[in-house]
Each structure stands twice: as structure tokens, then as C-alpha cells.
N, CA, C and O of each residue as an XYZ file, in Angstrom:
808
protein
N      68.695    146.598     92.162
C      69.661    146.394     91.095
C      69.114    147.041     89.824
O      67.916    146.982     89.545
N      70.019    147.660     89.060
C      69.623    148.355     87.853
C      70.672    148.082     86.771
O      71.871    148.252     86.993
N      70.192    147.652     85.589
C      71.127    147.384     84.487
C      70.599    148.033     83.220
O      69.451    147.815     82.835
N      71.437    148.830     82.574
C      71.065    149.534     81.354
C      71.696    148.804     80.167
O      72.913    148.839     79.983
N      70.853    148.140     79.360
C      71.361    147.409     78.204
C      71.897    148.361     77.141
O      72.968    148.141     76.577
N      71.138    149.421     76.876
C      71.530    150.427     75.901
C      70.756    151.712     76.206
O      70.215    151.861     77.302
N      70.701    152.628     75.260
C      70.055    153.912     75.513
C      68.540    153.806     75.661
O      67.909    154.697     76.228
N      67.959    152.730     75.160
C      66.489    152.637     75.154
C      65.946    151.536     76.045
O      64.750    151.521     76.334
N      66.791    150.610     76.490
C      66.309    149.443     77.232
C      66.985    149.362     78.592
O      68.208    149.455     78.698
N      66.166    149.186     79.641
C      66.690    149.190     81.009
C      65.977    148.120     81.849
O      64.773    147.902     81.717
N      66.753    147.464     82.710
C      66.198    146.444     83.600
C      66.378    146.873     85.050
O      67.482    147.210     85.476
N      65.275    146.857     85.809
C      65.286    147.258     87.211
C      64.761    146.100     88.051
O      63.720    145.523     87.738
N      65.482    145.760     89.120
C      65.071    144.666     90.016
C      65.088    145.185     91.460
O      66.094    145.027     92.152
N      63.993    145.800     91.928
C      63.914    146.240     93.328
C      63.388    145.116     94.225
O      62.386    144.475     93.908
N      64.070    144.887     95.336
C      63.687    143.868     96.301
C      63.467    144.528     97.655
O      64.271    145.358     98.080
N      62.390    144.166     98.331
C      62.100    144.768     99.627
C      61.669    143.729    100.648
O      60.938    142.793    100.326
N      62.128    143.902    101.883
C      61.775    142.990    102.972
C      61.493    143.808    104.224
O      62.282    144.675    104.599
N      60.362    143.526    104.868
C      59.931    144.307    106.015
C      59.577    143.364    107.161
O      58.835    142.401    106.971
N      60.110    143.645    108.348
C      59.832    142.842    109.549
C      59.281    143.769    110.619
O      59.778    144.881    110.793
N      58.259    143.322    111.339
C      57.679    144.157    112.381
C      57.279    143.304    113.583
O      56.997    142.112    113.458
N      57.265    143.942    114.738
C      56.827    143.278    115.960
C      56.294    144.325    116.929
O      56.806    145.443    116.983
N      55.281    143.968    117.684
C      54.680    144.879    118.655
C      54.209    144.072    119.867
O      53.578    143.026    119.719
N      54.519    144.565    121.053
C      54.141    143.870    122.278
C      53.453    144.847    123.224
O      53.944    145.955    123.444
N      52.314    144.435    123.785
C      51.567    145.278    124.712
C      51.263    144.498    125.988
O      50.931    143.313    125.952
N      51.387    145.193    127.107
C      51.102    144.587    128.408
C      50.137    145.483    129.180
O      50.338    146.695    129.263
N      49.080    144.877    129.750
C      48.087    145.604    130.546
C      48.117    145.055    131.974
O      48.099    143.846    132.203
N      48.165    146.001    132.933
C      48.178    145.605    134.350
C      47.154    146.414    135.126
O      47.043    147.628    134.953
N      46.426    145.746    135.964
C      45.517    146.447    136.860
C      45.475    145.696    138.191
O      45.170    144.503    138.206
N      45.777    146.369    139.314
C      45.812    145.671    140.598
C      44.411    145.286    141.082
O      43.415    145.923    140.739
N      44.373    144.265    141.859
C      43.115    143.866    142.476
C      42.806    144.803    143.643
O      43.686    145.134    144.437
N      41.555    145.220    143.735
C      41.160    146.091    144.850
C      41.297    145.347    146.166
O      41.010    144.152    146.245
N      41.748    146.073    147.224
C      41.894    145.436    148.534
C      41.245    146.321    149.606
O      40.561    147.293    149.282
N      41.458    145.989    150.851
C      40.787    146.713    151.935
C      41.284    148.148    152.046
O      40.633    148.981    152.675
N      42.429    148.444    151.443
C      42.972    149.798    151.534
C      42.542    150.670    150.344
O      42.841    151.864    150.311
N      41.859    150.088    149.393
C      41.470    150.833    148.206
C      40.049    150.481    147.808
O      39.661    149.313    147.789
N      39.280    151.516    147.491
C      37.906    151.294    147.041
C      37.808    151.385    145.522
O      36.736    151.197    144.946
N      38.933    151.675    144.884
C      38.944    151.789    143.427
C      39.625    150.564    142.813
O      40.688    150.128    143.254
N      38.995    150.045    141.813
C      39.557    148.866    141.164
C      39.983    149.101    139.739
O      40.275    148.145    139.022
N      40.028    150.364    139.298
C      40.436    150.637    137.920
C      39.445    150.057    136.943
O      38.238    150.083    137.186
N      39.939    149.535    135.845
C      39.048    149.002    134.821
C      38.665    147.554    135.085
O      37.895    146.977    134.317
N      39.185    146.947    136.156
C      38.766    145.603    136.557
C      39.044    145.470    138.055
O      40.192    145.308    138.467
N      37.987    145.540    138.861
C      38.161    145.569    140.318
C      38.803    144.306    140.862
O      39.401    144.334    141.937
N      38.692    143.196    140.139
C      39.291    141.939    140.601
C      40.751    141.805    140.168
O      41.419    140.825    140.496
N      41.230    142.792    139.435
C      42.605    142.749    138.955
C      42.705    142.013    137.628
O      41.919    141.115    137.325
N      43.671    142.412    136.870
C      43.827    141.772    135.559
C      45.249    141.967    135.047
O      45.884    142.992    135.290
N      45.717    140.978    134.347
C      47.000    141.053    133.651
C      46.819    140.400    132.281
O      46.320    139.280    132.173
N      47.231    141.115    131.245
C      47.137    140.551    129.893
C      48.353    140.978    129.087
O      48.970    142.012    129.342
N      48.672    140.152    128.115
C      49.811    140.428    127.256
C      49.431    140.039    125.831
O      48.787    139.014    125.608
N      49.825    140.849    124.891
C      49.558    140.563    123.481
C      50.798    140.878    122.654
O      51.561    141.791    122.967
N      50.976    140.110    121.607
C      52.139    140.297    120.746
C      51.722    140.065    119.295
O      51.056    139.083    118.968
N      52.128    140.985    118.450
C      51.908    140.870    117.007
C      53.268    140.907    116.322
O      54.111    141.744    116.643
N      53.468    140.022    115.406
C      54.717    140.028    114.666
C      54.485    139.428    113.279
O      53.523    138.695    113.048
N      55.388    139.759    112.375
C      55.246    139.248    111.022
C      56.282    139.833    110.092
O      57.221    140.504    110.518
N      56.095    139.569    108.824
C      57.030    140.053    107.817
C      56.326    140.103    106.459
O      55.287    139.475    106.254
N      56.910    140.853    105.555
C      56.410    140.908    104.186
C      57.584    141.128    103.249
O      58.593    141.727    103.620
N      57.434    140.637    102.033
C      58.459    140.843    101.016
C      57.769    141.228     99.717
O      56.727    140.676     99.363
N      58.360    142.172     99.022
C      57.815    142.681     97.768
C      58.960    142.751     96.768
O      59.818    143.628     96.862
N      58.973    141.832     95.815
C      60.085    141.715     94.882
C      59.587    141.923     93.454
O      58.625    141.287     93.026
N      60.246    142.813     92.725
C      59.821    143.173     91.371
C      60.943    142.947     90.373
O      62.125    142.921     90.716
N      60.527    142.784     89.130
C      61.449    142.836     88.002
C      60.753    143.634     86.901
O      59.638    143.299     86.501
N      61.407    144.687     86.412
C      60.772    145.630     85.499
C      61.711    145.905     84.326
O      62.853    146.325     84.514
N      61.219    145.665     83.131
C      61.961    145.969     81.908
C      61.287    147.159     81.233
O      60.096    147.106     80.927
N      62.036    148.223     81.001
C      61.460    149.446     80.441
C      62.131    149.812     79.120
O      63.296    149.500     78.872
N      61.340    150.488     78.284
C      61.800    150.877     76.949
C      61.408    152.336     76.713
O      60.291    152.745     77.030
N      62.338    153.116     76.155
C      62.072    154.523     75.886
C      62.759    154.914     74.586
O      63.970    154.749     74.435
N      61.963    155.438     73.640
C      62.515    155.768     72.329
C      61.842    157.015     71.793
O      60.637    157.202     71.964
N      62.620    157.869     71.144
C      62.100    159.085     70.512
C      62.443    159.043     69.035
O      63.601    158.861     68.658
N      61.419    159.214     68.195
C      61.586    159.229     66.745
C      60.904    160.470     66.192
O      59.683    160.499     66.041
N      61.674    161.469     65.899
C      61.119    162.710     65.388
C      60.194    163.355     66.398
O      60.603    163.664     67.517
N      58.956    163.559     66.008
C      57.972    164.166     66.907
C      57.320    163.148     67.840
O      56.501    163.510     68.685
N      57.678    161.899     67.686
C      57.015    160.829     68.437
C      57.896    160.303     69.568
O      59.115    160.205     69.429
N      57.266    159.971     70.677
C      57.956    159.311     71.795
C      57.204    158.027     72.129
O      55.974    157.985     72.116
N      57.969    156.986     72.427
C      57.398    155.681     72.757
C      57.989    155.206     74.078
O      59.206    155.150     74.252
N      57.110    154.870     74.990
C      57.526    154.342     76.291
C      56.802    153.020     76.529
O      55.604    152.900     76.269
N      57.535    152.043     77.019
C      56.940    150.755     77.335
C      57.549    150.183     78.593
O      58.700    150.461     78.931
N      56.771    149.390     79.272
C      57.247    148.762     80.503
C      56.514    147.445     80.705
O      55.307    147.359     80.484
N      57.243    146.426     81.123
C      56.643    145.134     81.436
C      57.386    144.557     82.628
O      58.599    144.723     82.756
N      56.653    143.878     83.499
C      57.308    143.334     84.676
C      56.438    142.370     85.453
O      55.332    142.018     85.042
N      56.966    141.959     86.577
C      56.257    141.035     87.445
C      56.600    141.305     88.894
O      57.638    141.891     89.200
N      55.719    140.874     89.784
C      55.892    141.090     91.220
C      55.509    139.822     91.982
O      54.558    139.124     91.630
N      56.268    139.551     93.023
C      55.896    138.527     94.000
C      55.796    139.211     95.353
O      56.780    139.732     95.879
N      54.595    139.199     95.903
C      54.363    139.820     97.217
C      53.872    138.742     98.183
O      52.927    138.013     97.880
N      54.512    138.647     99.334
C      54.084    137.690    100.355
C      54.054    138.379    101.707
O      54.950    139.152    102.046
N      53.010    138.090    102.476
C      52.794    138.726    103.774
C      52.357    137.680    104.792
O      51.483    136.859    104.515
N      52.967    137.717    105.964
C      52.649    136.791    107.058
C      52.483    137.601    108.334
O      53.325    138.438    108.659
N      51.387    137.350    109.063
C      51.115    138.053    110.312
C      50.675    137.036    111.365
O      49.806    136.201    111.112
N      51.285    137.118    112.546
C      50.947    136.212    113.639
C      50.603    137.014    114.887
O      51.178    138.075    115.128
N      49.674    136.510    115.669
C      49.264    137.183    116.904
C      49.147    136.170    118.038
O      48.843    134.996    117.828
N      49.397    136.663    119.237
C      49.221    135.863    120.442
C      48.662    136.780    121.529
O      49.261    137.805    121.853
N      47.509    136.403    122.091
C      46.869    137.176    123.145
C      46.564    136.266    124.324
O      46.021    135.174    124.148
N      46.910    136.712    125.519
C      46.651    135.928    126.724
C      46.316    136.871    127.873
O      46.882    137.960    127.968
N      45.411    136.465    128.734
C      45.026    137.300    129.859
C      44.447    136.479    131.004
O      43.952    135.370    130.803
N      44.516    137.035    132.190
C      43.947    136.350    133.354
C      42.418    136.366    133.269
O      41.829    137.177    132.553
N      41.802    135.468    134.002
C      40.343    135.355    133.986
C      39.811    135.398    135.410
O      40.279    134.670    136.285
N      38.833    136.255    135.627
C      38.149    136.400    136.921
C      39.071    136.885    138.028
O      38.893    136.530    139.193
N      40.063    137.704    137.659
C      40.866    138.371    138.682
C      42.226    137.759    138.937
O      42.616    136.755    138.341
N      42.949    138.423    139.872
C      44.287    137.994    140.275
C      44.230    137.356    141.657
O      43.405    137.736    142.488
N      45.099    136.397    141.899
C      45.158    135.750    143.213
C      45.837    136.635    144.240
O      45.664    136.447    145.444
N      46.626    137.619    143.753
C      47.321    138.548    144.649
C      47.238    139.937    144.039
O      47.318    140.060    142.816
N      47.080    141.002    144.843
C      46.851    142.344    144.304
C      47.871    142.805    143.280
O      47.501    143.476    142.316
N      49.145    142.468    143.454
C      50.177    142.980    142.554
C      51.024    141.870    141.934
O      52.168    142.106    141.545
N      50.481    140.697    141.842
C      51.186    139.584    141.210
C      50.767    139.541    139.743
O      49.751    138.942    139.392
N      51.561    140.182    138.897
C      51.204    140.323    137.490
C      51.838    139.191    136.691
O      52.996    139.264    136.279
N      51.056    138.159    136.488
C      51.508    136.988    135.742
C      50.289    136.188    135.322
O      49.255    136.229    135.988
N      50.403    135.463    134.226
C      49.312    134.575    133.837
C      49.087    133.497    134.888
O      47.979    132.982    135.035
N      50.158    133.158    135.624
C      50.032    132.169    136.690
C      49.202    132.688    137.850
O      48.790    131.898    138.699
N      48.940    133.994    137.917
C      48.149    134.576    138.995
C      46.658    134.591    138.667
O      45.871    135.126    139.448
N      46.257    134.033    137.559
C      44.856    134.024    137.171
C      44.037    133.153    138.124
O      44.435    132.032    138.443
N      42.898    133.670    138.574
C      42.020    132.901    139.463
C      41.509    131.652    138.748
O      41.505    130.560    139.317
N      41.089    131.818    137.523
C      40.691    130.694    136.684
C      41.718    130.524    135.568
O      42.542    131.413    135.353
N      41.683    129.398    134.856
C      42.647    129.217    133.763
C      42.632    130.414    132.815
O      41.560    130.837    132.381
N      43.799    130.967    132.485
C      43.843    132.163    131.644
C      43.293    131.889    130.241
O      43.313    130.757    129.756
N      42.804    132.953    129.607
C      42.325    132.850    128.234
C      43.482    133.119    127.274
O      44.217    134.095    127.427
N      43.630    132.258    126.306
C      44.739    132.360    125.360
C      44.187    132.171    123.946
O      43.440    131.230    123.679
N      44.562    133.067    123.059
C      44.159    132.939    121.662
C      45.359    133.200    120.764
O      46.242    133.992    121.093
N      45.373    132.519    119.628
C      46.486    132.623    118.689
C      45.929    132.823    117.289
O      44.905    132.239    116.936
N      46.604    133.650    116.489
C      46.147    133.910    115.133
C      47.279    133.849    114.133
O      48.430    134.157    114.443
N      46.926    133.446    112.929
C      47.917    133.372    111.847
C      47.217    133.710    110.541
O      46.176    133.137    110.219
N      47.794    134.647    109.784
C      47.266    135.010    108.472
C      48.422    135.180    107.488
O      49.498    135.655    107.850
N      48.183    134.789    106.258
C      49.214    134.961    105.235
C      48.548    135.153    103.887
O      47.414    134.728    103.666
N      49.265    135.794    103.006
C      48.763    136.042    101.656
C      49.955    136.143    100.706
O      51.009    136.675    101.054
N      49.757    135.623     99.506
C      50.756    135.802     98.463
C      50.040    136.243     97.195
O      49.014    135.680     96.813
N      50.600    137.257     96.554
C      50.053    137.771     95.304
C      51.170    137.785     94.263
O      52.194    138.444     94.443
N      50.959    137.052     93.181
C      51.883    137.068     92.043
C      51.253    137.898     90.939
O      50.068    137.744     90.642
N      52.028    138.765     90.340
C      51.466    139.716     89.379
C      52.327    139.836     88.135
O      53.550    139.707     88.183
N      51.652    140.087     87.017
C      52.292    140.497     85.776
C      51.639    141.802     85.338
O      50.420    141.945     85.440
N      52.428    142.754     84.853
C      51.868    144.049     84.502
C      52.641    144.653     83.329
O      53.761    144.245     83.020
N      52.014    145.625     82.694
C      52.663    146.286     81.573
C      52.038    147.645     81.299
O      50.916    147.925     81.724
N      52.769    148.476     80.593
C      52.302    149.808     80.214
C      52.894    150.178     78.863
O      54.051    149.873     78.572
N      52.079    150.843     78.036
C      52.546    151.342     76.744
C      52.049    152.776     76.586
O      50.873    153.060     76.813
N      52.945    153.675     76.196
C      52.607    155.091     76.053
C      53.152    155.620     74.738
O      54.255    155.281     74.310
N      52.334    156.469     74.108
C      52.731    157.122     72.859
C      52.486    158.617     73.008
O      51.427    159.040     73.472
N      53.461    159.401     72.615
C      53.324    160.851     72.672
C      53.681    161.502     71.342
O      54.519    160.994     70.597
N      53.049    162.610     71.056
C      53.313    163.331     69.803
C      53.507    164.807     70.104
O      52.613    165.474     70.624
N      54.688    165.304     69.770
C      55.050    166.713     69.913
C      54.835    167.248     71.327
O      54.519    168.424     71.509
N      55.005    166.395     72.310
C      54.797    166.800     73.709
C      53.447    167.448     73.926
O      53.281    168.277     74.822
N      52.471    167.062     73.094
C      51.156    167.689     73.178
C      50.027    166.668     73.276
O      49.028    166.906     73.955
N      50.185    165.540     72.603
C      49.143    164.508     72.600
C      49.734    163.223     73.156
O      50.784    162.764     72.708
N      49.050    162.651     74.134
C      49.561    161.456     74.804
C      48.452    160.415     74.915
O      47.285    160.746     75.121
N      48.844    159.155     74.774
C      47.920    158.037     74.912
C      48.615    156.944     75.707
O      49.727    156.535     75.372
N      47.955    156.468     76.769
C      48.559    155.484     77.671
C      47.632    154.282     77.844
O      46.414    154.421     77.960
N      48.243    153.107     77.858
C      47.531    151.863     78.119
C      48.257    151.113     79.244
O      49.487    151.052     79.254
N      47.514    150.555     80.171
C      48.112    149.727     81.214
C      47.280    148.465     81.396
O      46.092    148.437     81.075
N      47.912    147.435     81.909
C      47.215    146.195     82.224
C      47.955    145.453     83.316
O      49.184    145.470     83.376
N      47.197    144.803     84.174
C      47.805    144.055     85.279
C      46.943    142.835     85.584
O      45.714    142.906     85.584
N      47.609    141.726     85.842
C      46.898    140.509     86.245
C      47.500    139.997     87.549
O      48.713    139.827     87.667
N      46.637    139.758     88.516
C      47.057    139.258     89.824
C      46.561    137.839     90.031
O      45.485    137.462     89.567
N      47.368    137.061     90.738
C      46.966    135.742     91.230
C      47.074    135.804     92.744
O      48.175    135.877     93.292
N      45.925    135.775     93.423
C      45.855    136.061     94.854
C      45.507    134.795     95.631
O      44.500    134.146     95.349
N      46.335    134.449     96.601
C      46.133    133.206     97.346
C      44.914    133.246     98.258
O      44.438    132.192     98.680
N      44.389    134.440     98.578
C      43.230    134.534     99.463
C      41.910    134.297     98.727
O      40.852    134.210     99.350
N      41.979    134.195     97.400
C      40.781    133.943     96.609
C      40.555    132.433     96.437
O      41.501    131.655     96.560
N      39.328    132.016     96.159
C      39.082    130.605     95.845
C      39.863    130.195     94.598
O      40.158    131.030     93.743
N      40.193    128.924     94.498
C      41.021    128.454     93.394
C      40.391    128.750     92.038
O      41.100    129.055     91.079
N      39.066    128.663     91.950
C      38.415    128.926     90.680
C      38.310    130.388     90.325
O      37.907    130.724     89.211
N      38.665    131.274     91.250
C      38.543    132.716     91.017
C      39.765    133.444     91.560
O      39.658    134.531     92.129
N      40.912    132.834     91.376
C      42.131    133.345     92.009
C      42.802    134.456     91.224
O      43.487    135.296     91.809
N      42.619    134.479     89.914
C      43.296    135.506     89.123
C      42.280    136.493     88.561
O      41.137    136.130     88.282
N      42.703    137.733     88.399
C      41.841    138.774     87.870
C      42.697    139.821     87.161
O      43.843    140.079     87.532
N      42.101    140.412     86.132
C      42.804    141.350     85.265
C      42.129    142.719     85.348
O      40.901    142.812     85.342
N      42.920    143.759     85.423
C      42.347    145.108     85.413
C      43.191    146.022     84.519
O      44.372    146.254     84.778
N      42.553    146.533     83.457
C      43.222    147.418     82.498
C      42.865    148.881     82.720
O      42.001    149.209     83.533
N      43.538    149.746     81.988
C      43.194    151.164     81.993
C      43.660    151.793     80.691
O      44.575    151.294     80.036
N      43.022    152.887     80.328
C      43.419    153.660     79.170
C      43.250    155.140     79.517
O      42.269    155.529     80.151
N      44.192    155.938     79.106
C      44.129    157.361     79.402
C      44.719    158.177     78.268
O      45.575    157.702     77.521
N      44.257    159.396     78.150
C      44.765    160.268     77.097
C      44.724    161.710     77.580
O      43.882    162.084     78.396
N      45.634    162.500     77.068
C      45.659    163.929     77.392
C      46.134    164.713     76.175
O      46.949    164.242     75.383
N      45.600    165.918     76.054
C      45.970    166.819     74.960
C      46.304    168.171     75.570
O      45.473    168.788     76.237
N      47.526    168.621     75.334
C      47.974    169.926     75.828
C      47.647    170.952     74.743
O      48.418    171.139     73.801
N      46.520    171.602     74.883
C      46.062    172.543     73.857
C      46.993    173.728     73.705
O      47.123    174.295     72.620
N      47.646    174.102     74.807
C      48.546    175.259     74.744
C      49.793    174.975     73.904
O      50.509    175.905     73.534
N      50.064    173.680     73.596
C      51.182    173.339     72.711
C      50.757    173.344     71.245
O      51.604    173.334     70.352
N      49.446    173.358     70.997
C      48.939    173.259     69.638
C      48.375    174.571     69.112
O      48.235    174.740     67.900
N      48.057    175.482     69.986
C      47.484    176.755     69.566
C      47.947    177.875     70.479
O      48.379    177.631     71.606
N      47.857    179.080     69.999
C      48.285    180.224     70.781
C      47.242    180.552     71.833
O      46.048    180.646     71.547
N      47.723    180.723     73.065
C      46.854    181.002     74.186
C      46.962    182.469     74.598
O      47.979    183.105     74.318
N      45.954    183.015     75.248
C      46.079    184.369     75.820
C      47.237    184.414     76.817
O      47.610    183.388     77.385
N      47.785    185.567     77.020
C      48.943    185.710     77.908
C      48.650    185.253     79.323
O      49.560    184.824     80.032
N      47.414    185.336     79.744
C      47.071    184.959     81.123
C      46.988    183.434     81.295
O      46.856    182.941     82.415
N      47.066    182.700     80.194
C      46.974    181.237     80.261
C      48.349    180.649     79.985
O      48.856    180.743     78.867
N      48.951    180.044     81.001
C      50.265    179.405     80.837
C      50.141    178.035     80.173
O      50.943    177.678     79.309
N      49.139    177.281     80.581
C      48.963    175.949     80.019
C      47.500    175.558     80.093
O      46.816    175.859     81.072
N      47.025    174.888     79.058
C      45.657    174.385     79.016
C      45.700    172.944     78.525
O      46.182    172.658     77.429
N      45.191    172.049     79.352
C      45.269    170.628     79.022
C      43.925    169.962     79.289
O      43.248    170.271     80.270
N      43.556    169.061     78.419
C      42.363    168.234     78.591
C      42.809    166.788     78.730
O      43.641    166.313     77.957
N      42.270    166.102     79.693
C      42.643    164.702     79.858
C      41.456    163.875     80.347
O      40.525    164.393     80.965
N      41.514    162.616     80.062
C      40.470    161.698     80.489
C      41.043    160.297     80.606
O      42.069    159.982     80.003
N      40.375    159.460     81.385
C      40.869    158.099     81.577
C      39.732    157.163     81.950
O      38.677    157.588     82.421
N      39.970    155.903     81.732
C      39.041    154.839     82.120
C      39.863    153.713     82.723
O      40.927    153.366     82.211
N      39.363    153.147     83.813
C      40.098    152.069     84.474
C      39.123    151.086     85.095
O      37.997    151.436     85.450
N      39.568    149.879     85.215
C      38.801    148.826     85.861
C      39.651    148.260     86.989
O      40.827    147.953     86.797
N      39.041    148.123     88.183
C      39.802    147.596     89.303
C      38.936    146.618     90.098
O      37.710    146.610     89.986
N      39.591    145.820     90.881
C      38.894    144.845     91.709
C      39.533    144.828     93.094
O      40.738    145.030     93.243
N      38.706    144.583     94.096
C      39.188    144.473     95.469
C      39.092    143.020     95.892
O      37.987    142.486     95.986
N      40.225    142.356     96.154
C      40.178    140.939     96.511
C      39.628    140.734     97.912
O      39.614    141.655     98.729
N      39.180    139.522     98.177
C      38.683    139.175     99.506
C      39.834    139.147    100.501
O      40.974    138.848    100.147
N      39.519    139.460    101.740
C      40.523    139.412    102.798
C      40.836    137.955    103.134
O      40.115    137.038    102.741
N      41.919    137.770    103.863
C      42.322    136.415    104.243
C      41.242    135.759    105.102
O      40.795    136.347    106.087
N      40.830    134.572    104.746
C      39.811    133.778    105.456
C      38.436    134.414    105.410
O      37.574    134.058    106.212
N      38.203    135.347    104.493
C      36.884    135.946    104.366
C      35.881    134.902    103.885
O      36.203    134.083    103.024
N      34.662    134.927    104.439
C      33.650    133.948    104.064
C      33.022    134.283    102.723
O      32.654    133.390    101.960
N      32.898    135.598    102.435
C      32.301    136.009    101.180
C      33.167    137.102    100.549
O      32.843    137.599     99.470
């Protein structure tokens, strides 16, 4: 959704939802008197695994753009809610199959091995950017973002990472040789953090 209040102020609300699923099946017959080859498991094996989950990424962004003489001003502020859920199920026969081509968990010689997994994460964010330009030659940008991550400990759940950048287009300020179309100098500084994975011990 996009709404333009006026020439300088705009509201954007992008919403995204993603669903995925994957299923894998492995079969290997049990070796018998007619075959001396047992593949990757001579006693036979049947296993099945399934991964499924979903994620949603919802934003709200308010932007501002204004030009005053030689100066341009750009600003943006917004927030994001991101949530991700992943589930897994793995099951397989143990110590072979009771019949050479009976592919089922019920054909397991011993009780089949079964494992289940569940992971989820939610990140709530606030962010902003401010930019100033002069004569399309000198630019200065500031950004900041704060995340609240559910995979972090409660006492260390939120973290802030800023950045600052600047560029100067020298070819807009002085005459360049004909062989030089554009000459620009730019530099930036940023701070970032990598959050812990879901259920990470450290």
C-alpha cells in the first residue's frame, strides 16, 4: 500500500508472507540371495524427512523529500515486524527392513528413529535515515536502526547500529580533463552486530 500525502511526504506499507515446504524420501532395498550389492545400507533402509514453515515481513515507512534552492533534503523513518517459524520431522528405519522391498516405517527391524525440530524468531525494528545534498555535488547521509530480537537473552535483546557516509563529486565543482567524465570521493563508517542463532548456547 502506498499513500502520498503531498509532494514531499509519502507513506509506504509493504507486507510480505512466505510459505515453504520440502519432503524427501530415501529408499534402499535389503540385500537378498539374488543380489550381492546392498547399496548404501545392505540391510535396507527407508527414511522420510519433511521441512516446512513460514515467514512474514511487514514494514511501515514514512519518507520525506524536499528541495530548497541548491539544497536537497531526504528523510525516512519506519518500523518492521519480522517473524519466522521452521519445523522439521525426520524418521527412518533402524537396523534394516523386514522385507527387501517393503518401504515403510512399519518395516523397521527395530523401533524406527524419529526426531522433531521447531525453531522460531521474531525481530521488531525501528529505523531511520537522513540525507542532505548540495548542488548535486556534496552529500551527507546518516542512518540508524534498532532491533529487538527474540533469540537474544532478555537482558541483551535490543541493539543499535548506526552509520554515516559522505561523498563529494569533484567533477561537479571543478573542470575536469576531457578524458574524465566523473570524479567522486566517498567514505563511510558503520557499526553492525550479528545476533545469536535460535537456541544458540553462546
